[in-house]
N, C-alpha and C positions, 0 to 999 in steps of 0.2 A: 504494500500500500504506500501511496505517496503521502508526504506530509500534509498536503492539502486535503486529501481524503480523510486522514486521521483527525484533522481539525474539524472537518464537517461532521464526522461521526461523533466526536466528543460533544460538539454543540447540540446535535440531535439528542444525544443521551441526556444532556443537562436539562433540556426542555422536557423530555419524556419522563424522567425520574419522578418529579413531583406528581405527575398525573398517575403513574403506576402506583406510587405510595398511597394515593388517596382512594384507590379502588375499593378498599375495605373500610373506608372511613365512616364516621357517624354523622354525615351531612354538615360538618362544620368546615367546609371548604368554600372558597370563593374562586371562581374561574375568571381570570383576567384575560380579556381578548384585546389584541391590538391589530388594527387594520391599517396597512400602508399600501396604497395603490390597490392592486388586485390580491395581495397577499394578506392572510390573516394568521396570526400566531396566538396561541393560547397557552396559559400555564395555570395550574391549580395551586392555590395557596392554602395550606392547612392552617386552620385557626383552632384546632381541637384542644391544644394545650393552653389556650388563653381563656380567661374569665372576661367575657365581653360585657358583663354587668359593671365592671370596674373601669375607671378612667385610665389606669395603667394598661389594662388589657386592650382597650380600644386604641390607645396610642401605639402599642406594639403591633396590633393588627394593621393599623393604617400605615405604619412604616413598611411592613411586609408588602402591602398592596402597592405602595409607591415604587418599591424596588421592582416588583413584578411588572408594573405598568411600564417602567422604563425599559425593562428587559424585552418585553414583547414588541416595543416600538423601535428598537434598534440602538438603545443606549449601551455602548460597549466600552468596557474598561474605564469607566469614569467620565467619558465624554462622547459626544456625537458632533462631529465637525463637518460642516457647520450645522447649527440647529436650524432645521428647515421648518417651513410652515406645515408640511406633511407630518413631521415628527410632533409638533405642537398639537395638531388636530388629533393625531393618533393617541398621544398621551392624555389629552383632556377627555377624550371618549373612554379610554381604558380606565382611568382613575375614577371618572364619574360613575361608570357602570359598576365598578368594583366597590366603591363606597356605598352605592345604593344597596347592593347585595349584602354588604357588611351591616348596614343599618337594619335590614330585615332579619339577619341572623341574630343580632343583638336583641331585637325585640322578642324573637322566639325564645332566646336563651334566658332572658331576664324575667 
């Protein structure tokens, strides 16, 4: 395998692992979807270990959703050069949908 193929495989596994880990979860996952152009990427974020009834739990959950939103929209290694309008739209949609799902989970858990 070439180095390029290995990098692509590693990236695919990094995106797939959270989804595989959530297969037996207890419905405390938020799926973050990012759409850039014709491509849609998704990642499942587990919140099962957090108490969503507490302010600290909600802050930690929001931090995880921010990271996942950046990831699915193409934020790589701490930066996206340049920050494009497509990235901003993708991120705003991804974090908006994820936060909506988080609020629903928090209401059900609380």
